[in-house]
N, C-alpha and C positions, 0 to 999 in steps of 0.2 A: 815652464818644467814642474816645479812645486805643485801645480796642480794637477801633474799626470803622476807625481808619486804619489802624492794621497788618496788621486783615483784608483791607485795600482795597491796601495794599504787598504783601503775601503772594500776593492775586490777579494784581496786576500780574506779578511776578515769575514766575507759572506761565505767562503769556503769552510770556516772551521767554526762559526758562529750559528746557531739555528736559525730558522725561521720564524720568529716569534708570529707572524701573522699565518701562519701555516698550521703552527702548534694551537694558535686557537680556533683555530676553524674544525681541529679535533677535540676540543674539552670537553663537549659531552660525550663522545666514542672513550676518552681517557676517563671521565668522571664514572660512569656506567660501569666500563671493566675494573675500575680498583672498588666501588662500590659496596659488593658482597665482602669485601678481605677489611674495608674500613668499619663495616658494621658489626662482623665476631669481633673486630679489635675494640671498639666501641663498647659494646656489650662487656666483654671482659675486663675492661678500664674501671666503667660505671660500676660494676656489680662487686668487684673484686675491693675499690673504695668504698662501697655503702655498707657492704658485710665488715670488713676491717672497723667500720665505726659504729656499726650497729651496739646498740647495749642490751638489746632483746631479741636475736636471733627468731626466736620461734613464734614471736609477734608480727616481726616487721618484715617477714618474707615478701608478702606480697607486695607491698610497696618498692623494696629494692627489686625485685622482679620485675614490676611495671615500669618505673624507671632505667633500666637499665632496657627494655625492650622499646622502650620509646626513646631511647639514645641510639638504637641499631636503625630508625628513620632518618636518620640527619643526612648520610651521604646521596639517600636517594631523593631529598629535600632539595639537595643542593643540584644532584644533576638535575632535578625540574626546571628548577633556577635557570640552568643554565640553557637548557632548552628551550624555555618563554623567551629567553634574551635571544635566543636564535632565530624563535619564530616570529618573535617581532621584527627581525632585522632581514626576514624574507631568506635565509639561509637553511631550509628545511633539507637538507640532504642525506643522504642515504647514513653516513656514520653518525649523524645526529639520532636517527629513527633509531639505530643500532642501539648508542650509547643509553639511549633511555629505554630500549630495552631489556638490555642487561641490568639495569638499575632496580628492575623488578624484582631480579632474582635475590636481593638485601632483606627486601619484603616479607619473600618467602620463609627467609630463615629466620623469622620471627616466628614461624611453627613450631619450633624446637620448645624458645624459652615459654612459649603459650600451654604448649603442652606439657611440660615441665612442671606448669602452675596449676593445671588441674588436677595433676597428678598428686602436687603437694597438698594440693586441696584437699582430696581423697583422703591421704594419708595423716592429714591434721584429724579431719572429721573423724576418722577409722582408731586413731592412736587416744582421741578425747573420749571414746563411748564407754558407759560405765554401766553396772549390772545386763550385759547386754550377754545373752546366749552365745558363746566364740563359734565363730563356723568349725567345723569341724575338718579335718586333713588327716592323709593317710597317703604315704608317700615314700620311696627307698629313703635308706639312710648311707652315707659312704660304702659301707658292705654288702649294701643290697638288700638289706634286712627292712621290713615294712615297720615304719613308723606312726602309729595312728593316735591322733588324739583323746581316741575314743578309751584308749586302754589306760588313762592315767586319771578316773575319777577319783575325786576325793583328795587329788594333789594338787601343789600350786605350780604352774607352769609357767614356764619363762620363755619364749619365741624369740631369739635375735635374729634381725633379716639382718646379714653382713656379706660382703662382699671380697674378692680377696684385695683389689686396687683401692681399698678404704682405708685410708690412715687413721683414722679415729677406731675403726673396725680392729686393726691390729694392735692399739691400745687397750683395749678394752677386753679383748676376748681372754688376755690373763687374768683380769678380775673376775669376770663369768665365770670363769675355770675355780677359782676359789673360793665364790660362793656357792655353788655347785657341787663342791668336794664338802665343804661345811654343811650345808645345810639340807643334803640331800638325805640323809637318816630322819630331817625332820617333816619329807613329805616334797621337797623341791625335785623337778624336773627341769633340765634347761637343755631346750632345742637350738641348733644353730643351722638356720635357712638361707640359700644361696640357690640362687638361678644360675648360677656358672657349671660347667661342667664338672663332674665329678672327679675326673684327673687333674682337674686344676685346682680343687681342693683339697686333694692329697696333697698334693705339690706344696702346697701353700703349710699345711698343718705339718710338713715334716719342720718346719723353722717354728713355728707357733702351735707347739700341741697341746690340745684340748680331749678331753676324756668325754665331755658330754656331747649325744648324738648331732652329728653334721648330717643334716638331711637337702637331698635334691628337691627340684621341682618337677618329676619325670612321674608323679603320681596326681591325685586327686588333691590339690593346692587351691581354696577359693583365693578370690583376687581382693580380699582384704590383707591378706600375704602377700601380695604381689605388687599391689599398688604402692610403689616405696619411690619417692623422688630424692628423700634424704637419709641416707646412710650413716652409722646403723639404726636401726629401729626396733624398739622392743613392745614388744606386746605381752601383757600378763596377765594370765588366767587362775581367777580363783578355786578354791575346792568344789565350788559348785558348777565350774565350767562355764563363769560369766567373765566378760572382760573388766578389767580395770585398769585406766588409766597408769600408764608407767613415766617417769622422767624421763625428759629430753636427753640427747646427749652431751647439749650444753651444761646440764647441769651434774652437781658433783656424782660419782657413784656411791656413795656414802647414802644418798637420797635413794636411791635404787635397792639398797641392802636394806634400809629403814621400811619400804612399801614391802618386799618381799617378808620381810620378818611381822608385821603386820596381818600379810593375809597368812602366813604359816601359824600365827597364833589364833586364826579361827578356828573352830569347831570342825573337825572333820564329820566332811558326809557319810553317813552310816550305806550302806552296799543294801540295796534293793532285791 
């Protein structure tokens, strides 16, 4: 009678407890399904941690991006290990093959940080250029008026690349507004350039009003001003129409003011 009770109890447990052996048969499939999500989570966690611990984000961005992208491969590696284990045991079922195929999606996701890295490299290279003629742009502002860099010969031009979703951009814009207001008479022009729709920008400036021109990218805007991975970004153009390095977003805004004042102190170019 005792044996019968134990048998009944065991049978009841099997009704409510999962069959571990059956779950193990689908572990590759489960790992493959979870791999893309796990890759994104790992990238976010590693990149956030490295960024918080960074002493100089302008210098170690490639290291942080590379380590974070490397972390994204871990779910794929785990899935491959499970696949090889099942292959060794002769359990090459359809679910195992599908799981391995799905895990490749996690590797495809590495394209995003790789593309960002390439764009960030271009941005760093462009922002560091000195005494190079600034590419000319001509594009409408939010009011539809054409704004051309060629119309500001002999002036110091600051081009602020920004976005409405960028927190540091929102904090910087009032400072740029004060800088523009205080230095305009000395020959400073400030442009805000965003690739967002004009209606989105107009709605934003209702809460963060500025008087310097805000430009769209609907006209002729060279890639120098478009290859941006980190916002905000500043391009400084001296009175000769040449690019000069600008302080990065992690540096105090007072450094931007100092560089602008130094450029304003240069002798204006005589009109030809």
